[in-house]
C-alpha positions in Angstrom: 15.5 -0.9 -19.0 15.6 -2.9 -15.8 12.4 -2.8 -13.8 8.9 -1.8 -14.8 6.2 -1.3 -12.2 2.6 -1.2 -13.6 -0.3 0.1 -11.5 -3.7 1.7 -11.9 -6.3 3.6 -9.9 -4.4 5.6 -7.3 -1.0 3.9 -7.7 -0.9 2.8 -4.1 0.5 -0.7 -4.8 3.1 0.6 -7.2 4.1 3.4 -4.8 4.6 1.0 -1.9 6.6 -1.4 -4.1 8.9 1.4 -5.4 9.5 2.8 -1.9 10.4 -0.7 -0.6 12.8 -1.3 -3.5 14.5 2.0 -3.0 14.7 1.5 0.8 16.2 -1.9 0.1 19.0 -0.3 -1.9 17.9 -1.0 -5.5 19.6 1.5 -7.7 18.5 0.2 -11.2 16.2 2.3 -13.4 12.6 1.9 -12.3 10.0 2.9 -14.8 6.5 3.6 -13.4 3.7 2.9 -15.8 0.3 3.9 -14.7 -3.0 3.2 -16.3 -3.9 6.8 -15.4 -2.0 10.0 -14.6 -2.8 9.7 -10.8 -1.1 6.3 -10.6 1.9 7.5 -12.6 2.3 10.6 -10.4 2.1 8.6 -7.2 4.8 6.2 -8.3 7.1 9.1 -9.6 6.8 10.7 -6.1 7.9 7.4 -4.6 11.2 7.5 -6.4 10.7 6.0 -9.9 13.3 7.0 -12.4 10.8 7.7 -15.2 7.0 7.5 -15.8 4.6 6.8 -18.6 0.8 6.7 -18.7 -1.7 4.7 -20.8 -2.3 1.4 -22.5 0.4 1.9 -25.2 2.9 2.8 -22.5 2.2 -0.5 -20.8 2.7 -2.5 -24.0 5.9 -0.7 -25.0 7.6 -0.8 -21.6 6.5 -4.3 -20.7 8.3 -5.6 -23.8 11.5 -3.9 -22.8 11.5 -4.8 -19.1 13.9 -7.3 -17.5 11.6 -7.4 -14.4 7.9 -6.6 -14.6 5.9 -6.1 -11.4 2.3 -5.1 -10.6 -0.8 -6.2 -8.8 -2.0 -9.8 -9.3 -5.0 -8.5 -11.2 -2.7 -7.9 -14.2 -2.2 -11.7 -14.5 -5.8 -12.7 -13.7 -7.7 -10.2 -15.8 -10.5 -12.0 -17.6 -9.4 -15.5 -16.5 -12.7 -16.4 -14.8 -15.9 -16.9 -16.7 -18.2 -14.0 -17.0 -21.3 -14.1 -14.8 -23.2 -13.5 -18.1 -22.0 -16.8 -19.5 
C-alpha cells in the first residue's frame, strides 16, 4: 500500500487532497480511510483506489502506509491541556 488519506466529518480535506494528487499525475494506490461513511464516500468519489471506515480501519491502514496524510488535527489531538485541568 502506498498512500493512505485519513479524514473525518464530511471528508472535504481528504477529497481535495485526493483530487489534487490525481490531477498531479499520481498513479499509486490511494486508500481513503474515513472516520465515518460520509467521509469515506466523498474520498472514493474523488478518485481513491479503495476505502475503509472506522477506528480499526485507521489503525490497520496507517500501519501499512508508506505515506500517511490527513488534517493537522490528527497529530495534535489531545496535545493541549484540557480546560478542566
